C-alpha positions in Angstrom: 144.3 128.0 136.3 144.0 128.1 132.5 143.5 131.2 130.4 140.6 131.0 128.0 141.0 132.6 124.5 139.5 135.9 125.9 141.8 136.0 128.8 139.3 134.7 131.4 141.0 132.5 134.0 139.4 129.1 134.5 140.0 126.7 137.3 141.0 123.3 136.2 141.6 120.3 138.5 143.6 117.2 137.3 144.3 113.9 138.9 145.7 110.5 138.0 147.9 109.2 135.2 147.2 107.5 131.9 144.9 108.3 128.9 143.3 111.6 129.2 139.5 112.3 130.1 137.7 115.6 130.4 135.0 115.3 133.1 132.0 117.6 132.7 129.6 118.1 135.6 126.0 119.0 135.4 123.9 121.9 136.0 124.3 123.9 134.0 125.9 126.5 136.2 126.9 124.2 139.1 130.4 124.0 140.6 132.4 121.0 139.5 130.9 118.5 142.0 132.8 115.5 140.4 136.3 117.0 141.1 137.3 114.4 143.6 140.3 112.0 143.4 138.1 109.2 144.8 135.5 109.6 141.9 138.0 109.7 139.1 138.2 106.8 136.4 140.9 104.6 137.3 144.1 104.3 135.2 143.3 107.7 133.5 144.3 111.3 133.8 141.1 113.2 134.6 140.8 116.9 133.9 138.0 119.0 135.7 137.4 122.4 134.1 135.0 124.4 136.2 132.5 126.4 134.1 133.3 130.1 133.8 131.4 132.2 136.2 131.0 129.4 138.6 133.1 128.6 141.8 136.8 129.2 141.2 136.6 130.3 137.6 136.3 133.9 136.5 133.7 135.2 134.0 130.0 135.1 133.9 126.9 134.1 131.9 127.8 132.6 128.6 126.5 130.4 125.8 127.3 126.8 124.7 129.8 127.9 122.1 131.7 129.7 124.7 131.5 126.6 126.9 132.8 124.4 124.1 135.6 126.9 123.4 136.7 126.9 127.1 137.0 123.0 127.0 139.2 123.4 123.8 141.2 126.1 125.7 141.9 123.6 128.5 142.9 120.9 126.0 145.4 123.1 124.1 146.9 124.4 127.4 147.5 120.8 128.6 149.0 119.8 125.3 146.6 116.9 124.7 145.8 115.8 121.2 142.5 114.1 122.0 140.6 112.8 124.9 137.5 111.0 126.1 134.6 113.4 127.1 132.7 112.1 130.2 129.7 114.1 131.3 127.1 113.7 134.0 123.6 115.2 133.6 124.0 118.4 131.8 127.6 117.6 131.2 126.5 114.7 129.0 124.7 117.0 126.7 127.6 119.4 126.7 130.0 116.5 125.8 127.7 115.7 122.7 127.9 119.3 121.6 131.8 119.3 122.1 132.1 116.2 120.0 130.0 117.5 117.2 132.0 120.6 117.0 135.5 119.0 117.5 135.3 115.3 116.4 139.0 115.0 115.8 139.6 115.9 119.5 137.2 113.5 121.1 138.1 109.8 121.4 134.6 109.0 122.6 131.7 110.4 124.6 130.5 108.9 127.8 127.2 110.4 128.9 125.8 109.5 132.3 122.2 110.4 133.3 121.9 113.0 130.6 118.8 115.0 129.6 119.1 114.4 126.0 118.7 116.8 123.1 115.1 117.9 123.4 112.6 120.1 125.1 109.6 117.8 125.4 106.5 118.5 127.5 105.8 114.9 128.2 109.3 114.3 129.5 109.1 117.3 131.7 105.7 116.3 133.1 107.2 112.8 134.1 110.2 114.5 135.6 108.1 117.1 137.6 105.7 114.3 138.8 108.5 112.4 140.3 110.6 115.3 141.8 109.4 114.4 145.4 111.2 111.0 145.0 114.6 112.3 144.3 116.9 113.1 147.4 118.1 116.6 147.5 121.9 117.1 147.2 123.2 120.6 148.0 125.4 121.9 145.2 126.5 125.4 144.7 125.3 127.0 141.5 125.0 130.3 139.7 121.5 131.1 138.5 122.6 133.6 135.8 124.9 131.0 134.3 122.3 128.5 134.5 119.8 130.7 132.7 122.1 131.7 129.9 123.3 128.1 129.1 119.6 126.8 129.3 118.6 129.5 126.8 121.6 128.6 124.4 120.7 124.9 124.7 117.2 125.5 123.5 118.6 127.4 120.5 121.0 124.7 119.7 118.4 121.9 119.8 116.3 123.8 117.3 119.1 124.1 114.7 118.0 122.8 111.4 121.1 120.4 110.8 121.5 119.1 114.3 120.0 115.6 113.6 122.0 115.4 110.4 125.1 116.1 112.3 124.3 113.5 114.9 123.6 110.8 112.3 126.9 111.7 110.4 129.0 111.8 113.6 132.0 109.4 113.6 132.5 109.7 117.4 131.6 106.7 119.5 129.1 107.7 122.2 127.8 105.7 125.0 124.7 106.8 127.0 124.0 105.4 130.5 120.7 105.8 132.2 120.5 104.9 135.9 117.5 102.6 136.5 115.9 104.8 139.2 116.6 108.2 137.6 113.2 110.1 137.6 114.4 111.5 134.1 112.9 109.4 131.4 115.5 107.6 129.4 113.9 107.6 125.9 115.9 110.7 124.7 119.1 108.8 125.4 117.9 105.6 123.7 117.1 107.7 120.7 120.5 109.3 120.6 122.2 105.9 120.9 120.1 104.7 118.0 120.7 107.8 115.8 124.5 107.9 116.2 126.3 105.4 114.0 128.6 104.3 116.8 126.2 104.8 119.5 125.2 102.7 122.5 122.8 102.7 125.3 123.0 101.0 128.7 120.8 101.0 131.7 122.5 100.8 135.0 120.5 98.8 137.7 119.9 99.8 141.2 121.0 103.5 141.1 119.6 106.9 140.7 120.6 110.2 139.1 123.2 111.3 141.5 125.0 108.0 141.8 128.3 109.7 142.1 127.1 110.9 145.6 124.9 108.0 146.7 126.8 105.0 145.2 130.4 106.2 144.6 131.9 102.7 144.0 129.3 102.1 141.3 130.1 105.4 139.8 133.8 104.6 139.7 133.4 101.2 138.3 131.1 102.5 135.6 133.1 105.4 134.4 136.4 103.4 134.4 134.9 100.6 132.4 133.2 102.8 129.8 135.9 105.4 129.5 138.5 102.8 128.8 136.3 101.1 126.1 137.4 103.4 123.2 141.0 104.4 124.1 
């Protein structure tokens, strides 16, 4: 357990040895479904902070600034100077926010199957139309945490200087879109084009939850990409 700056106790898993990577799972408001030794990037030390108010962490609904502060609390407690930020789904968007706020603490961002920094009606229509094609995976989650973080996300993407901050970012960011993800990939392509050291990659043959459906592909991907900028 790690104590956040307000005294809230956060569950943090850790596995492996080597350069450090903080792994951020999706949701928002889900338990840390990626906390599994078999899913960790090889040759790295992986840290798994469970969001406050979820699973084994104390606390309750919170905003993005608090989520970022909690990641920083874990880094400081672990005595890590900087690390790779690896995020899946919502965790990809959180990793971008973290890198913009703490660029000196992030070696690179690896975002897999993210949503992107938008609230677009046509994207949502495409997603909803294909929902029946995506296999359901049961993951415990907290609706109140989800609602609070979702509302904070909308506020963040409307900030007047967000695009400017992205265009000025010095952090290398790689965004991966699974080929069969029902979530349209254009927001990730835009992010990769906007960020000076941005990169986009489409991963063939897999869907959104490749960590569960194709774990060997997930491990090969995150190992390869996370070790690119260390």
